[in-house]
C-alpha positions as CSV (number, residue, x, y, z in Angstrom):
1,X,37.3,-24.3,12.6
2,X,35.9,-21.9,10.3
3,X,37.1,-18.7,8.6
4,X,36.2,-15.4,9.6
5,X,35.4,-13.1,7.0
6,X,34.8,-9.4,8.2
7,X,33.0,-7.0,5.9
8,X,34.9,-3.4,5.2
9,X,32.5,-0.7,4.1
10,X,33.8,2.5,3.0
11,X,34.8,4.3,6.3
12,X,33.3,7.7,4.6
13,X,30.3,6.0,4.0
14,X,29.9,5.0,7.6
15,X,30.8,8.4,9.1
16,X,28.2,9.8,6.6
17,X,25.4,7.4,7.8
18,X,26.6,8.2,11.5
19,X,25.9,12.1,10.9
20,X,22.8,11.3,9.0
21,X,21.1,9.0,11.5
22,X,22.8,10.2,14.5
23,X,23.5,6.4,15.2
24,X,26.6,4.4,16.6
25,X,29.3,3.4,14.6
26,X,28.2,-0.3,14.9
27,X,24.9,0.8,13.7
28,X,26.3,2.5,10.8
29,X,28.5,-0.3,9.7
30,X,25.5,-2.5,9.4
31,X,23.5,-0.2,7.5
32,X,26.2,0.9,4.9
33,X,26.6,-3.2,4.7
34,X,23.0,-3.0,3.3
35,X,23.2,-0.1,1.1
36,X,20.6,1.6,3.5
37,X,22.1,5.4,3.0
38,X,19.3,7.8,2.8
39,X,16.2,8.2,5.5
40,X,14.1,7.3,2.2
41,X,15.9,4.3,1.6
42,X,15.6,3.3,5.5
43,X,11.9,4.6,5.6
44,X,11.4,1.8,2.9
45,X,13.3,-0.7,4.3
46,X,12.5,-0.9,7.9
47,X,8.6,0.0,7.4
48,X,8.1,-1.9,3.9
49,X,4.5,-1.1,2.8
50,X,2.3,-3.5,0.6
51,X,2.1,-0.1,-1.9
52,X,5.6,-1.1,-2.7
53,X,4.7,-4.4,-4.1
54,X,5.3,-4.2,-7.9
55,X,2.7,-3.9,-10.6
56,X,2.0,-8.0,-11.2
57,X,1.5,-6.9,-15.1
58,X,5.0,-6.2,-15.1
59,X,5.5,-10.2,-15.3
60,X,6.0,-11.5,-18.8
61,X,2.9,-13.7,-19.6
62,X,0.7,-11.8,-16.7
63,X,-1.7,-10.1,-19.2
64,X,-2.7,-13.4,-20.7
65,X,-2.9,-15.5,-17.8
66,X,-4.7,-13.3,-15.3
67,X,-7.3,-12.6,-18.3
68,X,-7.6,-16.6,-18.6
69,X,-8.1,-16.9,-15.2
70,X,-10.6,-13.7,-14.4
71,X,-12.8,-15.2,-17.3
72,X,-12.9,-18.6,-15.9
73,X,-13.9,-17.1,-12.6
74,X,-16.3,-14.9,-14.2
75,X,-17.8,-17.9,-15.9
76,X,-17.6,-20.2,-13.2
77,X,-15.2,-22.5,-15.0
78,X,-14.0,-25.5,-13.1
79,X,-10.5,-24.7,-12.7
80,X,-7.8,-27.2,-11.2
81,X,-4.6,-26.0,-9.0
82,X,-2.0,-28.4,-9.1
83,X,0.9,-27.5,-6.4
84,X,4.1,-29.3,-5.8
85,X,4.1,-31.4,-2.7
86,X,6.4,-29.1,-0.4
87,X,5.8,-26.0,1.2
88,X,5.7,-23.9,-1.3
89,X,3.8,-25.3,-3.6
90,X,1.1,-26.5,-1.1
91,X,0.8,-23.4,0.5
92,X,1.0,-21.5,-2.8
93,X,-1.6,-23.7,-4.8
94,X,-3.8,-23.3,-1.2
95,X,-3.6,-19.7,-1.4
96,X,-4.7,-19.5,-5.5
97,X,-7.4,-22.2,-4.8
98,X,-8.7,-20.1,-1.7
99,X,-8.5,-16.9,-3.9
100,X,-10.4,-18.0,-6.6
101,X,-13.2,-19.8,-4.6
102,X,-13.6,-16.7,-2.5
103,X,-13.7,-14.6,-5.9
104,X,-16.9,-16.6,-7.0
105,X,-14.9,-19.3,-9.1
106,X,-14.8,-22.9,-8.7
107,X,-11.4,-24.7,-8.2
108,X,-10.0,-27.9,-6.8
109,X,-6.3,-28.1,-5.5
110,X,-4.4,-31.1,-6.4
111,X,-0.8,-32.2,-5.1
112,X,0.7,-35.4,-6.6
113,X,1.9,-38.6,-4.7
114,X,5.7,-37.8,-4.1
115,X,6.6,-41.5,-4.9
116,X,4.4,-42.6,-7.6
117,X,3.9,-39.2,-9.6
118,X,6.9,-37.6,-8.6
119,X,7.9,-33.8,-9.0
120,X,6.0,-31.8,-11.4
121,X,2.7,-31.6,-13.7
122,X,2.0,-35.1,-13.7
123,X,-0.4,-36.9,-16.2
124,X,-2.6,-38.4,-13.2
125,X,-2.8,-34.4,-12.7
126,X,-4.1,-33.9,-15.7
127,X,-6.6,-36.8,-16.0
128,X,-7.9,-35.2,-12.7
129,X,-8.7,-32.4,-14.3
130,X,-10.3,-33.9,-17.2
131,X,-12.6,-35.8,-14.5
132,X,-13.9,-32.6,-12.9
133,X,-14.6,-30.9,-16.4
134,X,-11.5,-28.3,-15.8
135,X,-10.8,-26.6,-18.8
136,X,-7.8,-24.9,-17.2
137,X,-4.7,-26.0,-14.8
138,X,-2.8,-23.8,-13.0
139,X,0.9,-24.9,-11.5
140,X,2.2,-23.6,-8.4
141,X,5.8,-24.1,-7.8
142,X,6.1,-26.5,-10.7
143,X,6.0,-26.9,-14.4
144,X,8.7,-25.1,-16.1
145,X,10.1,-28.2,-17.0
146,X,6.9,-30.5,-17.7
147,X,7.0,-30.0,-21.6
148,X,5.4,-33.9,-22.0
149,X,2.6,-33.2,-19.2
150,X,1.8,-29.9,-20.6
151,X,1.5,-31.6,-24.5
152,X,-0.6,-34.3,-22.6
153,X,-3.0,-31.3,-21.5
154,X,-3.1,-29.8,-24.7
155,X,-4.1,-32.6,-26.4
156,X,-7.2,-33.0,-23.5
157,X,-8.2,-29.3,-24.7
158,X,-7.5,-27.9,-21.3
159,X,-5.1,-25.1,-21.2
160,X,-2.5,-25.1,-18.9
161,X,-1.0,-21.6,-17.1
162,X,2.7,-22.3,-15.5
163,X,3.8,-20.5,-12.1
164,X,7.1,-21.6,-11.3
165,X,10.5,-19.8,-9.8
166,X,12.7,-22.4,-11.0
167,X,15.7,-22.2,-13.7
168,X,13.8,-22.3,-17.0
169,X,15.7,-24.6,-19.8
170,X,16.5,-23.0,-23.3
171,X,12.7,-24.1,-24.6
172,X,9.8,-23.5,-22.6
173,X,6.6,-25.9,-22.5
174,X,3.8,-24.8,-24.8
175,X,1.9,-23.8,-22.1
176,X,-0.9,-21.0,-22.4
177,X,1.1,-18.8,-20.5
178,X,4.3,-19.1,-18.3
179,X,4.9,-16.9,-15.2
180,X,8.4,-17.2,-13.9
181,X,10.4,-14.0,-13.3
182,X,13.6,-16.6,-13.7
183,X,12.4,-16.5,-17.8
184,X,15.2,-14.8,-19.9
185,X,12.4,-12.2,-21.4
186,X,11.1,-11.4,-18.5
187,X,11.9,-7.7,-16.8
188,X,10.4,-8.2,-13.8
189,X,12.0,-6.1,-11.2
190,X,12.6,-9.1,-8.7
191,X,13.9,-12.3,-9.4
192,X,13.8,-13.8,-5.8
193,X,10.0,-14.8,-5.8
194,X,9.5,-18.0,-4.5
195,X,6.4,-20.6,-6.2
196,X,3.7,-19.2,-4.0
197,X,4.9,-15.9,-4.2
198,X,4.4,-16.0,-8.2
199,X,0.9,-17.6,-7.8
200,X,0.2,-14.5,-5.3
201,X,1.3,-12.3,-8.0
202,X,-1.1,-14.0,-10.4
203,X,-3.9,-13.4,-7.6
204,X,-3.1,-9.6,-7.4
205,X,-3.4,-9.4,-11.2
206,X,-7.0,-11.2,-11.4
207,X,-8.0,-9.1,-8.3
208,X,-7.2,-5.6,-10.1
209,X,-8.8,-7.1,-13.4
210,X,-11.9,-8.0,-11.4
211,X,-11.9,-4.9,-9.5
212,X,-12.3,-6.7,-6.3
213,X,-11.1,-5.9,-3.1
214,X,-7.1,-6.7,-2.8
215,X,-8.0,-8.3,0.9
216,X,-9.2,-11.3,-0.7
217,X,-5.3,-12.0,-2.0
218,X,-3.7,-10.2,1.0
219,X,-5.5,-12.2,4.0
220,X,-3.7,-15.0,2.6
221,X,0.3,-13.6,3.1
222,X,0.0,-15.7,6.2
223,X,0.4,-18.8,3.8
224,X,2.7,-16.9,1.4
225,X,5.1,-16.4,4.2
226,X,5.4,-19.8,5.2
227,X,6.2,-21.0,1.4
228,X,8.5,-17.8,1.3
229,X,10.4,-18.8,4.5
230,X,10.6,-22.3,3.9
231,X,12.0,-22.2,0.4
232,X,15.1,-20.2,1.7
233,X,14.8,-17.3,-1.0
234,X,16.1,-13.9,-0.5
235,X,14.2,-11.9,2.3
236,X,14.7,-8.9,0.4
237,X,12.5,-6.4,-2.4
238,X,9.0,-8.1,-2.5
239,X,10.0,-10.9,-0.2
240,X,10.7,-8.5,2.6
241,X,7.2,-6.7,2.4
242,X,5.2,-10.3,2.3
243,X,6.8,-11.8,5.3
244,X,7.1,-8.3,7.4
245,X,3.2,-8.2,7.0
246,X,2.9,-11.7,6.7
247,X,4.1,-12.8,10.3
248,X,2.0,-10.4,11.6
249,X,-0.8,-11.9,9.8
250,X,0.0,-15.2,10.7
251,X,0.5,-14.4,14.5
252,X,-3.2,-13.3,14.4
253,X,-4.3,-15.9,11.7
254,X,-8.2,-16.8,11.4
255,X,-7.4,-20.0,9.7
256,X,-8.0,-22.7,11.9
257,X,-5.3,-24.9,10.3
258,X,-2.6,-22.4,10.7
259,X,-3.3,-21.8,14.0
260,X,-3.4,-25.7,14.8
261,X,-0.1,-25.9,13.6
262,X,1.5,-23.1,15.5
263,X,-0.1,-24.8,18.7
264,X,1.5,-28.2,17.8
265,X,4.8,-26.4,16.9
266,X,4.6,-25.0,20.5
267,X,4.8,-21.3,19.0
268,X,1.3,-19.7,19.8
269,X,3.0,-17.6,22.8
270,X,6.1,-16.6,21.0
271,X,6.8,-14.1,18.6
272,X,7.4,-15.8,14.8
273,X,10.1,-15.3,13.0
274,X,11.6,-16.7,9.8
275,X,13.9,-18.9,11.5
276,X,10.9,-20.4,14.0
277,X,8.8,-21.1,10.8
278,X,11.7,-22.7,8.6
279,X,12.8,-25.2,12.1
280,X,9.2,-25.2,13.5
281,X,6.4,-25.3,11.3
282,X,8.5,-26.3,8.2
283,X,9.1,-29.8,8.9
284,X,5.8,-30.4,9.8
285,X,4.1,-29.3,6.5
286,X,6.7,-30.8,5.0
287,X,6.0,-34.5,6.5
288,X,2.4,-34.5,4.7
289,X,4.2,-35.2,1.7
290,X,7.5,-36.7,2.3
291,X,5.7,-39.8,4.2
292,X,2.2,-39.6,2.7
293,X,-0.4,-37.0,1.0
294,X,0.8,-34.0,0.6
295,X,-3.0,-32.9,0.3
296,X,-3.8,-33.2,3.9
297,X,-1.7,-29.8,4.3
298,X,-3.8,-28.2,1.6
299,X,-7.0,-29.6,3.5
300,X,-5.0,-28.5,6.8
301,X,-5.0,-24.8,5.2
302,X,-8.3,-24.5,3.8
303,X,-10.4,-26.2,6.3
304,X,-13.1,-23.7,8.5
305,X,-13.4,-26.5,10.9
306,X,-11.1,-26.3,13.8
307,X,-11.6,-30.1,15.0
308,X,-10.6,-31.3,12.1
309,X,-7.8,-28.7,11.5
310,X,-6.4,-29.9,15.3
311,X,-6.6,-33.6,14.0
312,X,-4.7,-33.1,10.8
313,X,-1.8,-30.7,12.7
314,X,-1.9,-33.6,15.4
315,X,-1.4,-36.1,12.6
316,X,1.5,-34.3,10.6
317,X,3.2,-33.6,14.0
318,X,3.3,-37.5,14.9
319,X,4.4,-38.1,11.0
320,X,6.9,-35.4,11.6
321,X,8.5,-37.7,14.3
322,X,8.4,-40.6,12.3
323,X,10.1,-38.5,9.6
324,X,13.1,-37.6,12.5
325,X,13.8,-41.1,13.1
326,X,13.8,-42.2,9.2
327,X,16.0,-39.1,8.5
328,X,18.5,-39.8,11.4
329,X,18.9,-43.6,10.4
330,X,19.6,-42.4,6.8
331,X,22.2,-39.7,7.9
332,X,23.8,-42.2,10.0
333,X,24.3,-44.5,7.4
334,X,25.2,-41.6,5.1
335,X,27.9,-40.6,7.2
336,X,29.1,-44.5,7.4
337,X,29.6,-44.3,3.7
338,X,31.2,-41.0,3.8
339,X,33.9,-42.4,5.7
340,X,34.3,-45.9,4.0
341,X,33.6,-44.7,0.1
342,X,35.1,-41.3,-0.1
343,X,38.1,-40.1,-0.6
344,X,37.8,-36.4,1.3
345,X,41.8,-35.9,0.3
346,X,41.1,-35.4,-3.4
347,X,37.1,-35.4,-3.9
348,X,35.4,-31.8,-3.6
349,X,32.3,-33.4,-3.8
350,X,29.7,-36.2,-2.3
351,X,27.4,-38.5,-4.1
352,X,26.4,-41.5,-2.2
353,X,23.3,-43.9,-3.2
354,X,21.5,-46.5,-1.5
355,X,18.8,-48.9,-2.2
356,X,15.9,-48.7,0.1
357,X,16.5,-45.2,1.1
358,X,13.2,-43.0,1.5
359,X,13.0,-40.2,-1.2
360,X,11.0,-38.2,0.9
361,X,14.0,-37.3,3.4
362,X,17.0,-37.1,1.3
363,X,16.9,-33.7,0.7
364,X,17.1,-33.0,4.6
365,X,20.3,-35.7,4.7
366,X,21.9,-33.8,1.7
367,X,22.0,-30.8,3.7
368,X,23.1,-32.8,6.8
369,X,25.9,-34.1,4.9
370,X,27.2,-30.9,2.9
371,X,26.8,-29.0,6.2
372,X,29.2,-31.8,8.1
373,X,31.9,-32.0,5.2
374,X,31.5,-28.4,3.6
375,X,31.3,-30.1,0.3
376,X,28.1,-30.0,-2.6
377,X,26.4,-33.4,-2.1
378,X,23.9,-35.4,-4.1
379,X,22.0,-38.2,-2.1
380,X,20.6,-40.8,-3.8
381,X,17.4,-42.8,-2.9
382,X,17.3,-46.2,-5.5
383,X,14.5,-48.6,-6.0
384,X,13.9,-51.0,-8.8
385,X,16.6,-49.1,-10.6
386,X,15.7,-45.7,-10.7
387,X,17.4,-43.3,-8.4
388,X,15.8,-40.1,-7.3
389,X,18.6,-37.6,-6.0
390,X,18.6,-34.3,-3.9
391,X,21.5,-32.0,-4.0
392,X,22.9,-29.2,-1.6
393,X,25.6,-26.9,-2.6
394,X,28.3,-24.5,-1.0
395,X,29.2,-21.3,-2.4
396,X,30.8,-21.0,-5.4
397,X,29.6,-24.0,-6.9
398,X,26.4,-23.5,-8.9
399,X,24.3,-26.4,-8.6
400,X,22.0,-26.0,-11.6
401,X,24.7,-25.1,-14.1
402,X,27.0,-28.3,-13.0
403,X,24.1,-30.5,-13.3
404,X,23.4,-29.1,-16.5
405,X,26.9,-30.3,-17.5
406,X,26.4,-33.8,-16.3
407,X,22.6,-33.7,-18.0
408,X,23.6,-36.6,-20.3
409,X,24.0,-39.4,-17.3
410,X,20.6,-38.1,-15.9
411,X,17.2,-38.8,-16.8
412,X,15.8,-35.2,-15.4
413,X,16.6,-32.3,-13.4
414,X,15.9,-29.1,-11.9
415,X,16.3,-26.4,-9.4
416,X,18.7,-23.5,-8.2
417,X,22.2,-23.0,-8.0
418,X,22.0,-24.5,-4.2
419,X,19.6,-26.8,-4.0
420,X,18.6,-29.4,-7.0
421,X,16.6,-32.6,-7.6
422,X,17.1,-35.2,-10.2
423,X,16.5,-38.9,-11.4
424,X,18.9,-40.9,-12.4
425,X,19.2,-44.8,-13.9
426,X,21.2,-47.2,-11.6
427,X,23.5,-47.8,-14.8
428,X,24.4,-44.3,-15.0
429,X,25.5,-43.8,-11.0
430,X,29.2,-44.2,-11.5
431,X,29.6,-41.7,-14.7
432,X,27.4,-39.4,-12.9
433,X,29.4,-39.6,-9.7
434,X,32.8,-39.4,-11.3
435,X,31.6,-36.4,-13.9
436,X,30.0,-34.4,-10.9
437,X,33.1,-34.8,-8.6
438,X,35.7,-33.8,-11.5
439,X,33.2,-30.2,-12.3
440,X,34.0,-30.0,-8.3
441,X,37.3,-30.5,-8.1
442,X,37.9,-28.0,-10.9
443,X,35.5,-25.4,-9.8
444,X,36.5,-25.1,-5.8
445,X,39.8,-24.5,-4.0
446,X,40.9,-26.1,-0.8
447,X,39.6,-22.4,0.9
448,X,35.9,-23.0,-0.7
449,X,36.1,-26.3,1.4
450,X,36.6,-24.4,4.5
451,X,33.3,-23.0,6.3
452,X,33.3,-18.8,6.3
453,X,31.5,-17.1,9.0
454,X,30.6,-13.8,7.1
455,X,31.1,-10.9,10.2
456,X,29.0,-7.5,10.0
457,X,31.8,-5.9,12.1
458,X,34.2,-5.7,15.0
459,X,32.3,-4.6,18.1
460,X,32.8,-4.2,21.6
461,X,30.3,-5.4,24.1
462,X,29.8,-2.1,25.3
463,X,28.1,-1.2,21.9
464,X,25.2,-3.5,22.8
465,X,22.4,-0.9,24.6
466,X,18.8,-0.5,24.1
467,X,19.1,1.4,21.0
468,X,21.4,-1.4,19.6
469,X,18.3,-3.9,20.3
470,X,15.9,-1.9,18.9
471,X,17.5,-1.3,15.7
472,X,18.2,-5.3,15.5
473,X,14.4,-5.7,16.0
474,X,13.9,-3.2,13.0
475,X,16.2,-4.7,10.8
476,X,14.0,-8.1,11.0
477,X,12.9,-10.2,9.2
478,X,15.9,-12.0,9.0
479,X,16.8,-14.9,6.1
480,X,18.7,-14.8,3.2
481,X,20.0,-11.8,1.8
482,X,19.3,-10.1,5.3
483,X,20.9,-12.6,7.7
484,X,20.9,-11.7,11.3
485,X,23.8,-9.9,11.7
486,X,27.3,-11.8,13.1
487,X,29.7,-9.8,15.2
488,X,33.0,-10.3,16.5
489,X,34.6,-8.9,20.0
490,X,38.1,-9.4,20.8
491,X,39.8,-10.2,24.0
492,X,36.7,-11.6,25.9
493,X,36.7,-13.0,29.1
494,X,34.8,-15.5,31.1
495,X,33.2,-13.9,34.2
496,X,32.7,-17.2,36.5
497,X,32.9,-20.7,35.5
498,X,31.6,-22.0,32.3
499,X,29.0,-25.1,32.1
500,X,28.1,-27.6,29.9
501,X,24.8,-28.6,29.3
502,X,22.7,-30.9,27.3
503,X,24.5,-34.0,27.5
504,X,27.8,-32.1,27.4
505,X,27.0,-31.0,23.8
506,X,26.7,-27.3,24.6
507,X,28.4,-24.5,26.5
508,X,26.7,-21.9,28.8
509,X,28.9,-19.1,30.4
510,X,29.2,-15.4,30.7
511,X,31.3,-13.6,28.7
512,X,33.1,-10.5,29.9
513,X,34.8,-7.3,28.2
514,X,36.0,-4.7,30.4
515,X,33.0,-4.0,32.8
516,X,30.1,-5.3,30.3
517,X,28.9,-8.9,30.3
518,X,26.3,-10.5,28.9
519,X,25.4,-14.6,29.3
520,X,25.9,-16.5,26.3
521,X,25.2,-19.9,25.0
522,X,27.2,-22.2,22.5
523,X,25.7,-24.9,20.7
524,X,27.5,-28.0,19.9
525,X,30.6,-26.3,21.1
526,X,31.2,-28.1,24.0
527,X,34.7,-29.1,23.0
528,X,36.0,-25.8,23.9
529,X,35.2,-26.2,27.4
530,X,38.5,-26.9,28.8
531,X,40.0,-23.5,26.3
532,X,37.4,-21.5,28.5
533,X,38.7,-23.1,31.8
534,X,42.3,-21.9,31.0
535,X,41.9,-18.5,32.1
536,X,42.9,-17.1,28.9
537,X,41.1,-14.3,26.7
538,X,39.4,-15.4,23.7
539,X,37.8,-14.3,20.3
540,X,33.9,-14.6,20.3
541,X,31.9,-14.6,16.8
542,X,28.2,-14.1,17.8
543,X,24.8,-12.8,17.3
544,X,22.8,-10.8,19.4
545,X,19.7,-12.1,20.7
546,X,17.0,-11.6,23.4
547,X,16.4,-14.5,25.4
548,X,13.2,-15.4,27.3
549,X,13.2,-17.8,29.9
550,X,10.5,-18.1,32.5
551,X,8.6,-14.7,31.5
552,X,12.0,-12.9,31.7
553,X,13.4,-11.2,28.8
554,X,17.4,-10.6,28.8
555,X,20.2,-9.7,25.9
556,X,22.1,-13.0,25.2
557,X,25.0,-14.1,23.0
558,X,24.6,-16.5,20.6
559,X,28.2,-18.0,19.8
560,X,28.9,-19.1,16.3
561,X,32.9,-19.9,16.9
562,X,35.1,-19.3,19.6
563,X,39.2,-18.5,18.9
564,X,41.5,-18.4,21.8
565,X,43.8,-15.5,21.6
566,X,47.1,-16.2,19.1
567,X,44.9,-17.8,16.6
568,X,43.1,-15.4,14.4
569,X,42.2,-15.4,10.8
């Protein structure tokens, strides 16, 4: 059972917002929680414009990077764009490659093999650049820790421009230019760009230098929106602008590959949201690199041929099904290992490894195990004495910081506070496990290990009306930093009889409070069936959404938690 943490904005502030916007108390609460206090701020938040994007030249090294790339385009010098193999990396690299070629340059996009080359700029990538006569390599979503590979490129007289968003180490690679808003010496006003977002800013800067139509850049907002959504960066500031316009661009995309991808994801006729991209589209793109060649994703994004696009999309859809099967097998094995090897009474983190686990799915497995046990989790796939690991964290435990403290046991690592990757030798596994768990035990309290629902406000079901639903639509796009608001209603009753659906895993019922009632769906909450049959009132935590079924739209409560009266927190 989750703890409900209800936000408490200043009542005076809420009252002022009510007066300023002539809105309900519940709408004013949501706006106060997001610091939307004036009509000017509301205009900027609810109607973000491309003109509000920051000047790309505010980013450290942008002048050097943009000048170098612009010269390469003008002089038609060959360029290798090197992208990471995930959604962010492939969409960012594809965007930059498409932009360079449309601006009159010559570029080739290269994505490394996950198993043979590993993460980051590889020597094979540098060799490929040399083979095609490239005088410049530009990375997308990687490179910030690639000291050796950059040195190797320098030894071949090939300049490297790094575009990345991962946390840099104190010593940066000897690259020609490094674009990363997280650099300590970078004063760029927004630090939350994904990797593709940084390459997007580079393309913006070059378009200004070459005095070409910025539509050559903005026409790829559909791709950058995919990467921004999939990488779970905050949907605030520039990211909100990108995703706001990118979702519209995606819905009417002229790229055959994206159209085919939406088709196999069954999203062509649906309103696109960040959530639908994360759960419907991103896994199919990631499948290209998890189980095979991620360059197929680049081919999909770049092709003008609808037949080729449909073939690649079908292949990725099938590969994703295979990935799901492999992933579920490893999840089942990991759950067994937790029960047999972990002492969850005394260990605030989980570290598991196994020979033969597929390194392409361990990130997803780590996420699932973390969600199940609400502890920082590291899953390591072993092969020939070398482990490739993926880590996922919870609030109050910074992965990057704590992996830095374990660096003596690792061959390499990188990532964010909430997600990271690593390589480790088999002999170091026990020491790493002990060290990591000790850090988690020292950093996390028992209360940290209990799932928490952040509640926007308490509301009455009667607060849900047409204006409220219109407000929710304007509040989108939702994502990290601007999550779909969760509400609580007290003393709710069942209208009619609840039903078990989905093999008994899920609940459907009608929630009633006074004279107001709405349909409700509670996924994975079949265990509450007998509670709802008791006839006792209960408290609900939920999000309000619009449900469409057989052409009919209706308001639905998507239940996040159910508590019988008397068991409140």
